[in-house]
N, C-alpha and C positions, 0 to 999 in steps of 0.2 A: 500120396502127398506129392512126391516128385514126378510121378507119371500121370497124375491127375485121375487116378482111379479111386472112386469113392463107392461106398455101399455098406451093407451090414452082413456080417458073418456070424452064425451061431453054430457052435460045435462043428466047425470045419466046413459048413455049407453056406454059400452066399444066398441071401434072400433077395427077392425081386423088388423090395421097397425102394422108392426114390423119394427123398424128402423135398421140402419146399426150396425154391430158388431164392435163398436169403442168406445173409451172413450174420452170425450171432457172436457176441464177444465172449460168451461162456463156452468152454470146450464141451460141456455136457449138452447144452442146447445146440451147439454146432453139429454135434453128432446126429441130430435128427434132420439136418438140412440136406440139400442136394450135394453139398460139398463136405459131408460128414462121413465118418466111418465108425462102426460099432462092431467090436469083436468080443465074443465071450466064450469061455470054455468052462463049463460046469460039470461036476461029477454026475455019473449016471443016476445016483440017488437024489440029485438036486441040491442046489445051494452052495456047495463048496466049489471053489474055483477062482476065477478072476475075470474081470472085464476091462476093456480099454475102449473108451468112447471119446471122440473128439472130431476136429475138423477145422475148416477155415474160420478163423475168428476175426481177421481184418485183412483188407487188401487195399493197396494204392495202385491204381492203374495209371501208367504213363506211357508215352510213345516208346516203342521198342521193347518194353518189358514191364511186368508188374512185380510189385513187392508184396509178399504175402506172409501173414503170421498164422501159424497153425497151433492149436492147443490140444492136449490129451490128458484125460483123467484116467488113472489106473486104480482099480479097487480089487483087493483080495477079499473073497468072501469065505465064510466058514460054516460048516454044519448044515443040517437039514433046512434051516430057516433062512439061509443065506445072510447070516449076520456079518457085520464088519466091525472091527475095533477101531478106535480112534487112530490107531497107528497103521491102518490098512489103506490109506488114501495118499496118493502122490500125483503131481502134475508135471507135465513137460510142455515146453513151447519151442517152436522151430521157426526161424526166419528164413524164407525162401525167396530167391529171385528167379522169375520165370520169363525168359526171353519170348517175345511174341512169335518170332520166326520158327522156333522149334516146339514151343509149348512144354518142354521138359524143364522142370525146376531144378535149381541147384541150392543145396543146403548151405547157408552162410553161417548161421550161428544157432546153437541149441542151449536151452536152459532147463535144469531139472530142479524141482522143489519138493523135497521130502516132507513128510508129515509135520516135522518140527517147525517148518517154515510157513505152514498153512494156518490161518486164523479161522475161527468159526466153530471149532469143537472145544468146549471148555475141558481143561485137564481133569476135572473131577467127574466127568461123565462116566457112567458104568462101563466096564471093560467091553462087554458085548451089548450091542443095541441093534435093532432092525435097521437095515440100510435105508429104508424109506424115511426114517426120522432124521437123517443127516441133512443139515442145511449149510452147505458150503457155497460160497459165492466167490469163485476165483475167475477173473476175467482178464483178457488180453487186449491191448490197444496198440495201434501202430500209427505213427505219423512220419512223413518224409519231408525234409527240407530240400526242395528241388534244386536250389542254388548250390548248396554244399554237398548234396547227395548223402546226407546223414539221416539214417532212420532212427527214430526214437521208439523203443519198445517199453511199454508200461504194463506191469502186471499188478492187479489189485486183488485183495482178499488174502494177503499174506500178513504175517506177524509184523514185518518191517516193509516200508514202501520199497518198491523195486522199479527202477527206471534205468535203462541203459541206452547209450547212443552207439550206433554201429555205422562205421564209414563204408558206404557202398560205392564210392567213386570209381573203384576198379571194376565193379560189377555192372554199373549203369553208365553206358557211354553216351 
């Protein structure tokens, strides 16, 4: 994210896959793009472990620097069938300013959303269910007011609406 290295890693090895040159608002869909990352670590018997998938979900390009929003979904999986409970999903988002001169990003702000804050999985769902049946729709959006240099980050798919304004005047000259 900060060094602009993207790709997919499975069980400690980088795969040669390069995704499409597009930006998706969903961290899961962003993971399959050129600006995505997918890391998983599963047990030798299969299924149990964790995965983190995400990538660039929004970007505002401006003279001298770009403002970027990255998102990540983290899932813990259990057992031979790779099941996940409703409590095994969490999301993180990161606001980054990337100066054009260096290309190296600087983390400005980070947000974490545990399972309790994510909408989409009813609380009466069975404790274990196949991961493929989960339908979460968590998305990140970014807007920048050029005059005030205030970034507005909006995250949808949560139990409560989330929108935060971040002053970037010291980061964007």
